[in-house]
N, C-alpha and C positions, 0 to 999 in steps of 0.2 A: 443068725440073719438079721435079728431086727436089731441087734446091734451093730450093724454093718450099714443097715439104711439109715440107723440115728445118725451115725457118723456121716452117710455120704449127703445128710437133710442137712446135718449143721455145718458143714463145709464151707466157707463163706460167701463161695458165689454163687452157689443154689439160694444161698438167702439174698446176695445182691438179685440175683435174677428174678427171684419173688417178691421182693420188694418193686423192682422195677415195673413186674407185669401189674403192680398194684397202683402205682403212681400212672403209670398210661394208661390204665384203664379211668383211672379218675381225670385225667390229662384229655382222654379222648370223648370223653363227656362234656367238658369245658370246652374243647373247639366244636364240636358237634353243636353245641346250643350258641356257642360265638357266630358259626355257618350260617344256620338254618334262624335263628331268631335276631341277630344281629346287621349282617355283612349284606344276607340274600333281599330283604326286604328293600333294601335302599337301590341295588342292582336291577333288581326287578320293576321297582318306580322310574329307573331310570330309561329302563328297554321300555316301556310301555305301558307303566302297572301291571306286569307279568307277574303271577306267582307261582312260584319254581314247584312248590310242592305239589301244585294242581295240574302240572304239564303232564299229558301221559295220552298214550295213543289205545282206544278202544277196540279189541280185537274182536267182538261180539258184533252180531249186529242188530244191539239193541241200543241206544241213543243215552248218554247222562251227561250231566253238566258238571258234575264233580267227581275227583278219585273215590272219594269217600262214598258217594253214591254206588259209584262200579264196585268198590270192593265189597260194601253192604247187601249189593245184588249177585254177587259170585263172577263177575264178570272177568276174563282173562285181560289185562294190559300191559301196555310197556309203559312204566312209567321212567320216563327220559328228566322229568324235573327231580324226580328225587335221587335220579344217578348223576345230573349236575351237579346238585348240591354236595352229596358223596365225593366228586372228583374236587371240589373246591374245598372240603371237608381233608382231604388226604394233602391236598397241595399245601395247606398252611403247616397240618402234622410234619411232611415230610423237610419244609423249609424250615422249621422251628428244629427238626433232630438235625437237618444241617447246620444251624447256627450253635448249637449245642457241642458236637462233634468235633466242628471249628475251632471252638476255644478250646475244648479237653484238649486236643492237639496241640494248638499253642503255648498250652500251659504244659502239655507234657514233655516238648523238645527242648534237650538239655539247652542251656544257652552257652553260645559259642564264647569259648575262653577270647578275651580281648585281647589280643596281642599287643604289644605294643609296639606304637610306630616308629621309635628311634633304639638304634642300640649304642654302645659305649666303644669310642677306637682305644684299641687297647694300647694306642702309642702314645696318641695325645689326650684320650681321654675326652675329648669333645665328644659333644651328640651327633650320632650321622644315621641317616634313614635307613630304614631296616635293608631296603632293596639294595643299598649302595657295597659295591664294590672297591669303591678306593673313598679314603676319606678327604672332603673338601679343605681339610684345614692344611692337614699334613703332606696329604698324597700319599700315605701309605696304603699299601694293598691289603682290603681286609680279606677275613676269611668269613667262607657263606657256613652260613650254621645249621 
């Protein structure tokens, strides 16, 4: 059983998946930082100095000036600002994955064989359009290929 497990783990697809998970985790940290530290502050500034990480609905009767205060007090909160940040985070990851998959699909598509635009007339040996059924030079009937 141990040998079977080792053979399973050492298969190329399992190793590729493991590497993809590790790289995806690292990529997620980069995107999260990009969204949280780079994108959301200017968006918040444009929208009237809004701090998305501090947008929440307090579900308790007490009043709190920040999300950190409410969480420290153990108050139930609906953190819609963090949710908006997560949505932006997801959209960036989804867009990057779309670009990667689109590029891979283009690379993997077999190139269409370039068909010649002309063929040779078997009677007068002149170049004739591939779609032609009669030679324009000697007027011979041409067979379809």
